[in-house]
Backbone as CSV, one residue per row, in Angstrom:
resi,resn,N_x,N_y,N_z,CA_x,CA_y,CA_z,C_x,C_y,C_z
1,UNK,0.987,-0.995,0.164,0.113,-0.201,0.010,0.933,1.007,0.011
2,UNK,0.587,2.220,-0.879,1.585,3.203,-1.389,1.080,4.467,0.029
3,UNK,1.932,5.148,0.413,1.882,6.510,1.307,0.473,7.129,0.834
4,UNK,0.219,7.450,-0.501,-1.214,8.124,-0.752,-2.113,7.396,-0.305
5,UNK,-1.960,5.882,-0.560,-3.191,4.960,-0.194,-3.556,5.184,1.271
6,UNK,-2.414,5.044,2.166,-2.504,5.302,3.523,-3.013,6.418,3.970
7,UNK,-2.537,7.516,3.413,-3.336,8.754,3.657,-4.780,8.708,3.482
8,UNK,-5.068,8.387,2.543,-6.687,8.269,1.871,-7.458,7.584,3.113
9,UNK,-6.955,6.330,3.458,-7.449,5.565,4.368,-7.551,6.089,5.494
10,UNK,-6.893,6.799,6.041,-6.674,7.617,7.328,-7.846,8.614,7.315
11,UNK,-7.912,9.344,6.167,-8.485,10.086,6.272,-10.097,10.025,6.138
12,UNK,-10.628,8.633,5.397,-11.792,7.939,5.670,-12.464,7.460,6.812
13,UNK,-11.379,6.785,7.501,-11.467,6.033,8.560,-11.596,6.890,9.977
14,UNK,-10.804,8.004,10.019,-10.821,8.633,10.967,-10.545,10.156,10.798
15,UNK,-11.482,10.945,10.142,-11.158,12.593,9.716,-10.560,13.175,10.937
16,UNK,-11.220,12.933,12.151,-10.443,14.010,13.155,-8.906,13.766,13.568
17,UNK,-8.255,12.693,12.985,-6.786,12.628,13.219,-6.078,13.083,12.404
18,UNK,-6.383,13.845,11.276,-5.758,14.418,10.055,-5.205,15.728,10.759
19,UNK,-3.764,15.675,10.391,-3.026,17.220,10.610,-3.537,17.957,9.629
20,UNK,-3.224,19.288,9.826,-3.451,20.300,8.497,-2.613,20.181,7.141
21,UNK,-1.216,19.482,7.547,-0.523,19.372,6.550,-0.648,17.751,5.638
22,UNK,-1.415,16.949,6.335,-1.953,15.653,5.890,-3.304,16.259,4.821
23,UNK,-4.106,17.187,5.255,-5.481,17.792,4.497,-4.478,18.207,3.272
24,UNK,-3.718,19.131,3.508,-3.047,19.752,2.197,-2.537,18.815,1.200
25,UNK,-1.962,17.542,1.458,-1.570,16.736,0.981,-2.642,16.123,0.268
26,UNK,-3.683,15.883,0.942,-4.735,15.284,0.792,-5.299,15.719,-0.614
27,UNK,-5.789,16.955,-0.351,-6.080,17.951,-1.647,-4.947,18.013,-2.586
28,UNK,-3.917,18.074,-2.726,-3.030,17.750,-3.800,-3.031,16.298,-4.423
29,UNK,-3.389,15.339,-4.010,-3.619,14.293,-4.392,-4.710,13.977,-5.512
30,UNK,-5.751,14.788,-5.011,-6.921,14.873,-6.129,-6.719,16.094,-7.118
31,UNK,-5.348,16.821,-7.087,-5.294,17.621,-7.998,-5.591,18.882,-7.685
32,UNK,-6.029,19.572,-6.351,-5.946,20.564,-5.909,-4.816,21.463,-5.587
33,UNK,-4.818,22.597,-5.909,-3.573,23.635,-5.489,-4.055,24.700,-4.657
34,UNK,-3.056,25.127,-3.839,-3.302,26.207,-3.280,-3.259,27.745,-3.981
35,UNK,-4.444,28.573,-4.032,-4.211,29.354,-5.240,-3.833,30.781,-4.574
36,UNK,-4.346,30.797,-3.006,-4.197,32.109,-2.490,-4.647,31.756,-0.873
37,UNK,-3.844,32.881,0.160,-4.271,32.773,1.534,-4.895,34.117,1.749
38,UNK,-5.861,33.770,2.597,-6.424,35.185,3.095,-6.458,35.250,4.524
39,UNK,-5.633,35.904,5.463,-5.591,35.379,6.808,-5.119,33.666,6.972
40,UNK,-5.924,33.425,7.964,-5.769,31.797,8.075,-6.468,30.735,6.910
41,UNK,-7.161,31.586,6.094,-7.919,30.736,5.169,-7.347,30.671,4.080
42,UNK,-6.877,29.145,3.363,-6.077,28.677,2.423,-7.101,28.435,1.306
43,UNK,-6.964,28.894,0.064,-7.624,28.485,-0.601,-7.272,27.594,-1.640
44,UNK,-8.198,26.715,-2.318,-7.235,25.256,-2.691,-8.425,25.491,-4.084
45,UNK,-7.825,25.207,-5.359,-8.900,25.026,-6.650,-8.022,24.232,-7.590
46,UNK,-9.061,23.508,-8.378,-8.856,22.780,-9.355,-9.365,23.144,-10.583
47,UNK,-8.637,23.491,-11.731,-9.485,23.977,-13.061,-10.882,23.020,-13.035
48,UNK,-12.057,23.649,-13.396,-13.075,23.238,-13.569,-13.921,22.633,-12.502
49,UNK,-13.560,22.576,-11.218,-14.030,22.371,-9.927,-14.176,23.499,-8.939
50,UNK,-15.058,23.157,-7.938,-15.431,24.686,-7.224,-13.851,24.637,-6.135
51,UNK,-13.911,25.756,-5.609,-12.713,25.663,-4.868,-13.044,25.353,-3.111
52,UNK,-12.219,25.147,-2.532,-12.176,24.552,-1.023,-11.281,25.594,-0.257
53,UNK,-12.049,25.772,0.714,-11.144,26.784,1.714,-10.836,26.075,3.235
54,UNK,-9.678,25.891,3.441,-9.173,25.225,4.643,-8.733,26.047,5.399
55,UNK,-9.116,25.777,7.007,-8.219,26.675,8.112,-7.847,25.544,8.789
56,UNK,-6.381,26.022,9.489,-5.962,25.269,10.444,-6.550,25.536,11.707
57,UNK,-6.458,24.216,12.793,-6.734,24.824,13.996,-6.156,23.832,14.855
58,UNK,-4.869,24.521,15.352,-3.918,24.108,16.547,-3.067,22.599,15.990
59,UNK,-2.823,23.003,14.581,-2.011,22.235,13.615,-3.118,20.867,13.229
60,UNK,-4.254,21.179,13.510,-4.839,19.777,12.818,-6.133,20.494,11.647
61,UNK,-6.760,19.305,10.972,-7.395,19.717,10.210,-8.915,19.700,10.575
62,UNK,-9.502,20.661,10.252,-11.222,20.482,10.685,-11.958,19.325,10.064
63,UNK,-12.552,18.543,10.936,-13.306,17.148,10.444,-14.205,17.723,9.260
64,UNK,-14.978,18.863,9.442,-15.979,18.904,8.456,-15.398,19.351,7.073
65,UNK,-13.937,19.896,7.023,-13.420,20.223,5.988,-12.938,18.904,5.254
66,UNK,-12.536,17.860,6.177,-11.994,16.900,5.515,-12.950,16.055,4.982
67,UNK,-13.815,15.999,5.419,-15.308,15.176,5.217,-15.854,15.910,3.504
68,UNK,-15.924,17.234,3.884,-16.258,17.761,2.717,-15.347,17.733,1.345
69,UNK,-14.270,17.705,1.404,-13.313,17.073,0.351,-13.433,15.645,0.212
70,UNK,-13.657,14.607,0.928,-13.752,13.320,0.827,-15.137,13.157,-0.288
71,UNK,-16.168,13.807,0.562,-17.423,13.894,-0.062,-17.607,14.018,-1.734
72,UNK,-16.525,15.136,-1.832,-16.722,15.673,-3.479,-15.638,14.669,-4.153
73,UNK,-14.918,14.322,-3.439,-14.057,13.407,-4.440,-14.864,11.958,-4.454
74,UNK,-15.647,11.763,-3.771,-16.704,10.513,-3.939,-17.611,10.704,-5.310
75,UNK,-18.302,12.101,-5.183,-19.113,12.446,-5.885,-18.376,12.509,-7.643
76,UNK,-17.324,12.877,-7.513,-16.455,13.085,-8.819,-15.750,11.512,-9.339
77,UNK,-16.240,10.490,-8.463,-15.662,9.199,-8.894,-14.294,8.649,-8.365
78,UNK,-13.543,9.769,-7.889,-12.142,9.555,-7.190,-11.848,8.682,-6.246
79,UNK,-13.060,8.467,-5.457,-12.908,7.606,-4.340,-14.060,6.542,-4.200
80,UNK,-13.875,5.549,-4.092,-14.742,4.446,-4.150,-15.334,4.210,-2.525
81,UNK,-16.743,3.921,-2.244,-17.135,3.879,-0.901,-16.684,3.290,-0.246
């Protein structure tokens, strides 16, 4: 199992345990790139897709934002259930 697969499995099984750096890496795996930062809000975009705004919370990713990214990846067929 590759590191990318392990990261996706970790995000799916326990989204509350993801660090912010891991969330950024996960977004990158799905082709999203950080396009700007305004204060604590980091904006990630992929051409032809909606943007995502992530905020770091004490070094950790916010659970709702991890789930939002994973749900979108599932609707696009990038992830299996």
